[in-house]
LONUKOL-398361 format. One record per residue (C-alpha): residue in three letters; x, y, z; residue number from 0. Coordinates in nm, 4 decimals. Example, Ala and Ser with C-alpha at 12.3 -4.5 7.8 and 13.67 -1.06 7.14 Angstrom:
<rs>
     r         c1         c2         c3     k
   ala     1.2300    -0.4500     0.7800     0
   ser     1.3670    -0.1060     0.7140     1
</rs>
This chain:
<rs>
     r         c1         c2         c3     k
   met    -3.4568    -1.4410     0.1417     0
   thr    -3.3203    -1.1153    -0.0071     1
   ile    -3.5170    -0.8937     0.2332     2
   ser    -3.3895    -1.0929     0.5291     3
   gly    -3.0300    -1.0600     0.4066     4
   ala    -3.0733    -0.6871     0.3495     5
   met    -3.2193    -0.6475     0.6978     6
   asp    -2.9266    -0.8402     0.8496     7
   leu    -2.6796    -0.6235     0.6576     8
   tyr    -2.8530    -0.3067     0.7768     9
   met    -2.8589    -0.4227     1.1392    10
   ser    -2.4926    -0.5226     1.1187    11
   ser    -2.3887    -0.1830     0.9817    12
   leu    -2.6010    -0.0084     1.2450    13
   ser    -2.4351    -0.2144     1.5171    14
   asn    -2.0878    -0.1318     1.3833    15
   arg    -2.1680     0.2392     1.3822    16
   met    -2.3009     0.2219     1.7366    17
   asn    -1.9815     0.0448     1.8466    18
   gln    -1.7706     0.3214     1.6916    19
   val    -1.9707     0.5883     1.8728    20
   ala    -1.9415     0.3982     2.2016    21
   gln    -1.5656     0.3669     2.1510    22
   val    -1.5238     0.7422     2.0984    23
   leu    -1.7368     0.8224     2.4039    24
   thr    -1.5353     0.5773     2.6131    25
   ile    -1.2072     0.7331     2.5017    26
   val    -1.3312     1.0848     2.5807    27
   ala    -1.4519     0.9715     2.9233    28
   thr    -1.1221     0.7940     2.9898    29
   ile    -0.9300     1.1119     2.9133    30
   phe    -1.1477     1.3343     3.1326    31
   ile    -1.1853     1.1065     3.4391    32
   pro    -0.8326     1.1701     3.5791    33
   leu    -0.8642     1.5414     3.5025    34
   thr    -1.1962     1.5549     3.6869    35
   phe    -1.0384     1.3785     3.9843    36
   ile    -0.7512     1.6272     4.0044    37
   ala    -0.9876     1.9229     3.9691    38
   gly    -1.2144     1.7734     4.2364    39
   val    -0.9317     1.7341     4.4857    40
   tyr    -0.8120     2.0903     4.4329    41
   gly    -1.1679     2.2206     4.4416    42
   met    -1.2162     2.1079     4.8019    43
   asn    -1.1724     2.3503     5.0875    44
   phe    -0.8707     2.2147     5.2700    45
   lys    -0.7129     2.4161     5.5427    46
   tyr    -0.3755     2.2414     5.5247    47
   met    -0.2544     2.1721     5.1738    48
   pro     0.1180     2.2397     5.1478    49
   glu     0.1068     2.3222     4.7784    50
   leu    -0.1461     2.6022     4.8312    51
   asp     0.1302     2.8279     4.9604    52
   leu     0.3542     2.7688     4.6600    53
   arg     0.3469     3.0316     4.3887    54
   trp     0.3644     2.7831     4.0986    55
   ala     0.1243     2.5209     4.2402    56
   tyr    -0.1738     2.6267     4.0283    57
   pro     0.0140     2.6422     3.6959    58
   ala     0.1886     2.3141     3.7834    59
   cys    -0.1483     2.1492     3.8440    60
   leu    -0.2783     2.2775     3.5106    61
   leu     0.0389     2.1571     3.3402    62
   leu    -0.0002     1.8148     3.5021    63
   met    -0.3590     1.7933     3.3786    64
   leu    -0.2546     1.8945     3.0265    65
   leu     0.0291     1.6419     3.0308    66
   ile    -0.2028     1.3604     3.1420    67
   ala    -0.4537     1.4421     2.8685    68
   ala    -0.1830     1.4688     2.6012    69
   leu    -0.0233     1.1393     2.7028    70
   met    -0.3568     0.9611     2.6968    71
   val    -0.4432     1.0998     2.3528    72
   leu    -0.0989     0.9976     2.2286    73
   tyr    -0.1448     0.6486     2.3731    74
   phe    -0.4848     0.6095     2.2094    75
   lys    -0.3483     0.7290     1.8753    76
   arg    -0.0607     0.4801     1.8957    77
   lys    -0.3082     0.2005     1.9598    78
   lys    -0.5037     0.3353     1.6588    79
   trp    -0.8186     0.3713     1.8678    80
   ile    -0.8653     0.7304     1.7501    81
</rs>
C-alpha cells in the first residue's frame, strides 16, 4: 500500500511539472506567433507595398512588434501565468 501511494505521489508531481513546462512553452509560442506573422508578411517580395516607401516604416514595424510582445507579457503577468 505504501509503495503504491508513493508511486502515485511521484506520478502526480511529475505530471504537475510537465504541465508547468507545457504552460511556459505555450506562453512563449503565443508571444512569438504574431511576431512571426508580421515578420513573414514583411519578408515577402511585394512590388506594391505603400509603407515600403516611407522612411520610418521599418522602425515602426519593429516598434509594433516590440509593443505586441510587451503587451502580451504584461497580460500574462497580470493573469499570473508567468
